[in-house]
Structure formats: C-alpha cells, structure tokens
C-alpha positions in Angstrom: 198.4 59.8 -17.0 199.4 60.8 -13.7 203.0 59.9 -14.4 202.9 62.2 -17.4 202.0 65.2 -15.2 204.3 64.5 -12.4 207.3 64.0 -14.7 207.5 67.4 -16.1 206.8 69.0 -12.8 209.6 67.1 -11.2 212.0 68.2 -14.0 210.9 71.9 -13.5 211.7 71.7 -9.9 215.0 70.1 -10.4 215.8 72.8 -12.9 214.8 75.5 -10.6 216.9 74.1 -7.7 219.7 74.0 -9.9 219.2 77.6 -10.9 219.3 78.6 -7.2 222.5 76.6 -6.4 224.1 78.7 -9.3 222.9 81.8 -8.0 224.2 81.0 -4.7 227.6 80.0 -6.1 227.8 83.5 -8.1 226.9 85.4 -5.2 229.7 83.6 -3.2 232.3 84.4 -5.9 231.1 88.0 -6.3 231.2 88.6 -2.6 234.7 87.0 -2.1 235.9 89.0 -5.1 234.6 92.2 -3.8 236.0 91.7 -0.4 239.3 90.6 -1.6 239.6 93.6 -3.9 238.6 95.9 -0.9 241.3 94.3 1.3 243.8 94.5 -1.6 243.0 98.4 -1.8 243.6 98.8 1.9 246.9 97.0 1.5 247.8 99.2 -1.4 246.9 102.4 0.5 249.3 101.5 3.3 252.3 100.8 0.8 251.6 103.9 -1.1 250.7 106.4 1.6 254.0 106.1 3.3 255.6 108.0 0.2 253.0 110.8 0.1 252.8 114.0 1.8 250.5 117.0 2.4 247.8 117.6 -0.2 248.6 114.2 -2.3 248.2 112.2 1.0 244.9 114.1 2.0 243.4 113.3 -1.4 244.6 109.4 -1.1 242.9 109.4 2.3 239.6 110.7 0.7 239.9 108.1 -2.0 240.1 105.6 0.9 237.1 106.9 2.5 235.3 106.4 -0.8 236.5 103.0 -0.9 235.4 102.2 2.5 232.0 103.8 2.1 231.3 101.6 -1.1 232.3 98.4 0.7 230.2 99.1 3.8 227.1 99.4 1.4 227.9 95.9 -0.3 225.0 93.4 0.4 226.6 90.1 1.7 225.0 86.8 0.6 223.6 84.9 3.7 226.3 82.6 4.1 229.0 85.3 4.6 226.8 87.6 7.0 229.0 87.1 10.0 232.3 87.8 8.3 230.7 90.7 6.4 229.5 92.2 9.5 232.9 92.0 11.3 234.5 93.5 8.1 231.7 96.3 8.1 232.2 97.0 11.9 236.2 97.4 11.4 235.7 99.5 8.0 233.4 102.0 9.9 236.1 102.2 12.6 238.5 102.9 9.9 236.2 105.3 8.5 235.9 107.3 11.7 239.8 107.4 12.0 240.2 108.7 8.5 237.5 111.5 9.2 239.4 112.5 12.3 242.6 112.7 10.3 241.0 115.1 7.7 239.3 117.1 10.2 242.6 118.0 11.7 243.6 119.8 8.5 246.6 118.9 6.4 247.4 115.3 6.6 251.1 114.5 7.5 252.4 110.8 7.3 253.3 111.0 11.0 249.7 111.7 12.0 248.6 108.9 9.7 251.2 106.5 11.4 250.2 107.5 15.0 246.3 107.2 14.1 244.3 103.9 14.3 244.1 103.8 10.5 247.2 101.2 10.0 246.3 99.2 12.9 242.6 98.8 11.8 243.8 97.9 8.2 246.0 95.4 9.6 243.1 94.0 11.5 240.9 93.9 8.5 243.6 92.4 6.2 243.8 89.5 9.0 240.3 88.5 7.9 241.6 87.6 4.4 242.0 84.0 5.1 238.3 83.7 6.3 237.2 85.5 3.2 239.1 83.2 0.9 237.6 80.1 2.7 234.0 81.4 1.7 234.8 80.8 -2.0 235.5 77.2 -1.3 
C-alpha cells in the first residue's frame, strides 16, 4: 500500500523539478536574447549616428535613452546577476552621458564623438561573449 502512495508522489516531484528546469532554461534564453538585442541596438546607434545631424541626431539619442532605460529595468535570472549588474552599471553611465549631451542643447556629431557615449557603448559591446556564454 505504501508503494502505491510513494510512486505517485515521486512522479509528481520529478515532473515539478522538470518544470523548474524548463523555466530556468526559458529564463536563460529570454535574458540572453534581451541582452543581445540591447547590445545590437547600441551597435546600430553607433553606426547610424555618424550620418545624422541636429534634431535628427537628438531624436536618435532620445530613442537610445529609452532603450537604455528599458534594459536597466530588465529582471535578470539568478545565474546572470553578475553580468547583468555589470551591464546595468555601464548602461547607467551611458544614460548619464546621453543626458549630458542633450542638456547641452543641440547635439552635434562632434559632441557625440567627444563624449563618453561611444567609449561606453564599446565597453558594453565587449561583454557580448560573456552574454552569449550564458545561453550555453
């Protein structure tokens, strides 16, 4: 009789632990995808911004700020907390640099190139390998 009770309980435990593993895997895939998209957006900004001027450039910087703010709010799964904190810190630095650009009035490409924006984006994109390894 005890075997009849233990077997279903054991089966339920196995199923539940399998669900937890699937959830962790999905969280991993989702986070890696979000972080990769974010870094790709930053890279696109660098490429596109060199051909923009004046109000068009200012609008693109504002769009970048929204992208940064959205990523900063992302909840990272436990296994990626360290890399996410590093990304978050660098992103906050980037957000500060873009705020300074916009506070100075009209944004010129020379101001953008002389600011810390490109260097900070380069630092963030340098983390891509670590992020990709999270998905393994």
